[in-house]
C-alpha positions in Angstrom: 48.1 213.3 21.9 51.5 214.0 23.8 54.3 214.3 21.9 56.8 211.7 22.8 59.9 213.0 23.8 63.3 211.9 22.2 64.8 208.9 23.3 68.7 208.4 24.2 70.5 205.5 24.4 72.1 204.5 27.8 75.7 204.7 26.3 74.8 208.4 25.6 73.1 209.1 29.0 76.3 207.5 31.0 78.8 209.3 28.6 77.1 212.7 29.1 77.0 212.1 32.9 80.6 211.2 33.1 81.3 214.4 30.9 79.4 216.7 32.9 81.0 215.2 36.1 84.4 215.5 35.2 83.6 219.1 33.5 82.1 220.3 36.7 84.6 219.1 39.0 87.4 220.5 36.7 85.7 224.0 36.6 85.4 223.7 40.2 88.8 222.8 40.9 90.0 225.6 38.7 88.3 228.0 40.3 89.1 226.9 43.7 92.7 226.8 42.6 92.4 230.3 41.1 91.0 231.7 44.1 93.6 230.0 46.7 96.6 231.3 44.5 95.3 234.6 44.2 94.0 235.0 47.7 97.9 233.3 48.5 99.3 236.2 46.2 97.3 238.9 47.6 98.0 238.2 51.1 101.7 237.4 51.0 102.3 240.7 48.8 100.2 242.9 51.3 102.0 241.2 54.3 105.3 242.3 52.8 104.4 245.4 51.7 102.7 246.8 54.6 105.9 245.8 56.9 108.6 247.3 54.5 106.4 250.5 54.9 106.1 250.3 58.3 109.9 250.1 58.8 110.4 253.1 56.3 108.2 255.6 57.9 111.2 257.0 60.1 113.8 257.4 56.9 114.1 261.0 57.1 116.4 262.8 54.4 120.5 263.2 55.7 123.4 265.1 55.0 124.0 264.3 51.3 127.5 265.5 51.6 128.5 263.2 54.4 127.0 259.9 53.1 127.8 260.7 49.5 131.1 262.7 48.5 131.0 261.3 44.9 130.5 264.9 43.1 130.0 262.9 39.8 126.6 261.6 41.2 123.3 263.6 41.2 122.3 264.9 44.4 118.9 263.8 44.3 120.0 260.4 42.9 122.1 260.4 45.9 119.4 260.7 48.2 117.1 258.4 46.6 119.5 255.5 46.7 120.6 256.7 50.4 116.8 256.3 51.3 116.2 253.0 49.3 119.4 251.6 50.8 118.4 252.5 54.6 115.0 250.9 53.8 116.8 247.5 52.4 119.0 247.5 55.4 116.3 247.7 57.5 114.3 245.2 56.2 116.9 242.6 56.2 116.9 242.8 59.8 113.3 241.6 60.0 112.9 239.3 57.1 113.5 238.5 53.8 111.9 241.2 51.3 114.2 240.4 48.6 111.5 240.5 46.2 110.4 243.8 46.7 111.7 246.7 44.5 111.3 250.5 44.9 111.4 253.4 42.7 110.3 257.2 43.2 108.1 259.3 41.7 106.8 262.7 42.0 102.8 264.0 42.9 102.5 264.4 39.0 103.4 260.6 38.7 106.7 261.3 36.9 109.4 258.7 37.7 112.3 260.4 39.3 114.4 257.4 40.2 115.6 255.3 38.5 115.9 257.4 35.5 116.0 256.4 31.6 119.8 257.2 31.4 120.8 254.8 34.1 122.8 252.4 32.1 122.6 250.0 35.1 119.0 249.1 34.7 117.6 246.8 31.8 114.1 247.1 32.2 113.1 251.0 32.6 110.4 250.8 30.9 109.0 248.7 34.0 109.4 251.7 36.1 107.6 254.0 33.9 105.0 251.8 33.0 104.1 251.3 36.8 104.1 255.0 37.3 101.7 255.6 34.0 99.2 252.8 35.3 99.1 254.6 38.6 98.2 257.9 36.9 95.5 256.1 34.8 94.2 254.8 37.8 94.5 258.0 39.7 95.9 256.3 42.6 95.9 258.3 45.6 99.7 258.6 46.7 98.8 259.8 50.1 96.6 256.8 51.0 97.7 253.3 52.5 96.1 251.5 50.0 97.6 248.5 48.5 96.4 247.8 45.0 96.9 245.5 42.3 98.0 246.7 38.9 98.8 245.4 35.2 100.9 247.1 32.9 102.5 245.8 29.7 105.3 244.3 31.7 103.0 242.0 33.9 101.3 242.1 37.5 102.2 244.1 40.3 100.9 244.9 43.9 101.8 248.4 44.5 101.7 250.8 47.6 103.5 254.5 48.3 105.0 256.3 50.6 105.4 260.2 51.0 109.3 261.1 51.4 109.9 263.3 54.7 112.5 265.7 54.3 113.7 266.9 57.8 109.9 266.4 59.1 108.1 268.1 56.2 106.4 266.3 53.5 107.4 266.6 50.0 105.8 265.9 46.7 108.2 263.1 46.2 107.0 259.4 46.8 108.7 256.2 47.4 106.8 253.6 45.4 107.3 249.8 46.8 106.1 247.0 44.5 106.2 243.3 43.6 106.3 241.7 40.8 103.7 238.8 40.6 103.8 238.0 37.1 105.6 235.0 37.4 103.5 233.3 39.9 100.4 234.2 37.5 102.2 232.5 35.0 102.7 229.9 36.8 99.1 229.6 37.8 97.8 230.0 34.2 100.3 226.9 33.1 98.7 225.0 36.1 95.4 225.8 34.8 96.7 224.7 31.0 97.8 221.5 32.7 94.5 220.7 34.5 92.8 221.5 30.9 95.0 218.6 29.8 94.2 216.5 32.4 90.4 217.0 32.1 90.8 216.0 28.3 92.7 212.8 28.9 89.9 212.3 31.5 87.4 212.8 29.1 88.9 210.0 26.5 88.9 207.6 29.5 85.4 208.6 30.3 84.4 207.9 26.7 86.1 204.5 27.0 84.4 203.9 30.3 81.2 204.8 29.2 81.5 202.5 26.3 82.2 199.7 28.4 80.1 200.2 30.8 77.1 200.9 28.8 77.8 197.6 26.9 77.8 195.6 30.4 74.3 197.2 31.2 72.6 197.3 27.5 73.3 194.0 26.5 71.5 192.3 29.6 68.8 194.6 29.0 68.6 194.0 25.3 68.3 190.1 26.2 65.8 190.9 28.8 63.9 193.1 26.4 63.9 190.1 23.8 62.8 187.9 26.6 59.7 190.3 27.3 58.8 190.5 23.4 58.8 186.8 23.3 56.7 186.6 26.1 54.0 189.0 24.5 54.1 186.7 21.5 52.9 184.0 23.6 56.4 182.1 24.2 56.6 181.5 27.7 59.9 179.6 27.6 62.0 180.4 30.5 65.4 181.9 30.3 68.5 180.8 32.1 70.9 183.9 31.5 73.1 184.5 34.6 74.1 188.2 35.0 76.6 189.6 37.1 74.6 192.3 38.2 72.2 191.3 41.1 69.6 193.6 40.1 69.4 192.4 36.6 69.0 188.8 38.1 66.4 189.7 40.5 64.4 191.1 37.1 65.4 188.3 35.2 63.7 185.9 38.0 60.6 188.1 38.1 60.4 187.9 34.5 60.7 184.1 34.7 57.8 183.7 37.2 55.6 186.2 35.3 56.6 183.6 32.5 55.7 180.6 34.4 52.3 181.9 35.7 51.3 183.2 31.9 52.3 179.8 30.8 50.0 177.9 33.4 47.5 180.9 32.7 47.6 180.0 29.0 47.2 176.5 29.5 44.1 176.7 31.6 42.5 179.0 29.3 42.7 176.6 26.6 41.3 173.5 28.6 39.0 176.2 29.8 37.7 176.9 26.2 37.8 173.2 25.4 35.4 172.6 28.0 33.6 175.5 27.6 32.7 174.7 24.1 31.6 171.0 25.1 29.4 172.1 28.1 27.4 174.6 25.6 27.3 172.3 22.8 25.3 169.6 25.3 22.1 171.9 26.1 22.4 173.7 22.8 22.2 170.0 20.8 19.4 169.2 23.2 17.2 172.3 22.7 18.1 172.2 18.9 16.9 168.4 18.7 13.6 169.0 21.0 12.8 172.1 18.5 13.1 169.9 15.4 11.3 167.5 17.3 8.3 169.9 17.8 8.9 171.6 14.4 8.4 168.2 12.6 5.6 166.8 14.8 7.7 164.0 16.2 7.3 165.2 20.1 4.5 166.3 22.2 4.7 170.1 22.5 4.2 170.1 26.0 6.7 167.6 27.1 9.1 168.9 24.8 8.9 172.5 25.7 9.5 171.6 29.5 12.8 170.3 28.4 13.8 173.2 26.4 12.9 175.3 29.1 15.0 173.3 31.6 17.9 173.3 29.1 17.4 177.1 28.8 17.7 177.3 32.5 20.6 175.1 32.7 22.3 177.2 29.8 21.7 180.4 31.4 23.3 179.2 34.7 26.2 177.9 32.9 26.4 181.1 31.2 26.6 183.1 34.3 29.3 181.0 36.0 31.2 181.1 33.0 31.2 185.0 33.1 32.0 184.9 36.6 34.8 182.4 36.0 36.1 184.9 33.3 35.9 187.9 36.0 37.7 185.7 38.3 40.6 184.9 35.8 40.9 188.8 35.2 44.5 189.5 36.4 43.6 193.0 36.8 40.3 192.4 38.9 40.0 194.7 41.6 38.1 193.7 44.9 35.9 195.9 47.3 37.5 195.1 50.5 35.8 196.1 53.7 35.3 194.4 57.0 32.3 192.2 57.4 30.8 189.7 60.1 31.4 186.4 58.3 28.4 184.8 60.4 26.0 187.5 58.4 27.3 186.3 55.0 26.8 182.7 55.9 23.1 183.5 57.3 22.2 185.3 54.4 23.5 182.8 51.9 21.4 180.0 54.1 18.3 182.4 53.8 18.2 183.1 50.0 18.5 179.0 49.7 16.2 178.0 52.3 13.1 177.7 49.8 15.3 175.0 48.0 16.1 173.4 51.1 12.7 173.1 52.5 11.4 171.7 49.1 13.8 169.2 49.5 13.2 168.3 53.2 16.4 169.5 54.3 17.2 171.6 57.7 19.8 174.1 58.4 21.6 173.9 61.4 23.8 176.9 62.7 26.8 176.6 65.4 28.0 180.4 65.1 30.5 181.9 67.6 28.8 184.5 69.9 31.4 187.4 69.0 31.7 188.8 65.6 34.2 186.8 63.2 35.2 189.7 61.3 37.0 189.6 58.2 38.4 192.2 55.4 36.9 190.6 52.4 35.2 191.4 49.1 31.8 190.7 50.3 30.2 189.8 46.9 33.0 187.1 46.0 32.8 185.6 49.3 28.6 185.2 49.4 29.2 183.6 46.2 31.8 181.2 47.2 29.8 180.4 50.2 26.4 179.8 48.3 28.3 177.5 46.0 29.1 175.4 48.6 25.7 175.5 50.4 24.1 174.8 47.1 26.4 172.0 46.4 25.5 170.8 49.9 21.7 170.7 49.3 22.3 168.7 46.1 24.1 165.9 48.4 22.6 166.4 51.7 19.8 163.6 53.3 18.1 165.6 55.9 20.4 168.3 57.7 22.9 170.7 56.7 25.0 172.3 59.3 26.9 175.8 59.2 29.8 176.5 61.7 31.6 179.7 61.9 34.1 180.7 64.5 37.4 182.2 65.5 40.2 180.0 66.3 43.3 182.1 67.6 44.4 184.0 64.5 42.1 182.2 61.7 38.6 182.3 61.2 37.2 178.9 60.8 34.2 178.2 58.6 32.6 174.8 57.9 29.4 173.4 56.1 28.5 169.9 56.4 26.0 167.8 55.2 24.7 164.1 56.0 24.8 162.9 52.5 26.8 160.1 51.1 30.8 160.2 51.5 32.5 161.6 48.1 34.6 158.6 46.4 38.0 159.2 47.7 39.3 159.8 43.7 36.9 162.5 43.6 37.7 164.1 46.8 41.1 165.7 45.6 39.5 166.9 42.4 36.3 168.5 43.1 38.1 172.0 43.4 39.2 171.8 39.9 37.5 173.3 37.1 35.0 171.3 35.0 35.4 168.3 37.2 31.9 166.6 37.7 31.4 163.8 40.2 28.3 162.0 40.6 25.3 164.5 40.5 27.7 167.3 39.3 26.0 170.1 37.2 28.6 172.0 35.4 32.0 171.5 37.5 32.4 175.1 37.8 30.7 176.3 41.0 33.6 174.6 43.4 36.4 175.9 41.3 34.9 179.2 41.8 34.8 178.4 45.6 38.7 178.0 45.5 39.8 180.8 43.5 37.6 183.3 45.8 39.4 181.8 48.8 42.7 181.5 47.7 42.5 185.3 46.5 41.5 186.1 50.1 44.5 184.3 51.1 43.0 181.4 52.9 42.4 177.8 52.1 39.2 175.6 51.3 39.2 171.3 51.3 36.7 168.7 51.7 36.9 165.8 54.0 34.4 162.9 54.5 33.1 162.6 57.8 31.3 159.6 59.5 28.1 160.8 58.5 28.7 163.1 55.6 30.6 165.5 53.7 32.3 168.7 55.4 33.9 171.6 53.4 36.1 173.6 55.5 37.5 177.0 54.8 40.0 178.9 57.1 41.2 182.5 56.4 
């Protein structure tokens, strides 16, 4: 036996769906935001560094004595300041590069400028950390690469350029770098803000799921109770008015089902009452004649004939009751095939020809020359036609006429006899179950006809004609 999976309430499903949706959207937004921010920072930093490096490539060393007559300043420092100032002056001419900082290191990644003894600098550690990180990463100072590094002070984009001294390369390098720590911190703060927004959205999702699930679950619970009542045999219809179209459609369907089941239940009760009555009559007759034979009150031969006759009648009744039971089965499956109705009618007449001849009756046929085709369950339709013919044999005087033809989109079948007309009162009831008119047997045969024809989307009715009765079937 398969193990049943754990069931979850609608409220849980809605809550999980909303939370998952918010989480997925949040992570997509955060990932896209960080990708775009990092891409923007990288692109902007590289653009600035590439440009300032380009305009700095022609900055050769000049006469330090002419530019910096101050003897108190170290000559190397004067040179570095001179180079940095020239780069700054040229960068101002083509755009704003104020966020670019510069420093000088040697080929061993030692910071040459600014130095630790420079009182004007408060963050000398920043420069030392950058040179240290470049050394740790084994950054190629002669390459044209722009790299992103992380130090104790923050995040930086860095590139290097060799200082040319009168056309010759030196072991000194001018380092350009941009501090992106503030932008990175801003991105982190925005991520935190997005997390807070997600938490607020989660609270709203919980509240929404509770309200929404209640609106969905309450009608379903009502419909579930309604279905439970139907299962217990209470077919009273419900008059709920739901705000949702789909739930109202479901309620209408359930009310229709309850109506059909109520009618079916009532018919079944009447059916069993009539069955008990119909079965009791031949059984009591058989019992009475059997007791008469036992106690020597009746002639054995005549009593035996009556018992046999009642037994045959009882057998026919039971057969018809079994067929009615099958017809009432809601789940009954038909074997639908295309058949010529003329052949079915001919077979029915042929099977009952002996009975008709014994009663002095003659069959007449008025069949269409072309096939009268119908997709149907052959056995059921055969049974319906046989019942009508059998009924006509009981009431006919001399002739039974069978007609079968195509009528535009319909199939027309009529079975008429030249017997007495049916009482107008009986005419409207002869297809009802257990309704017996004059010379009727069980009151079941024609009800089977009606059930079969209706299940094939056809109609059947009887009418009095000038010299008899006509049964008409249309598909």
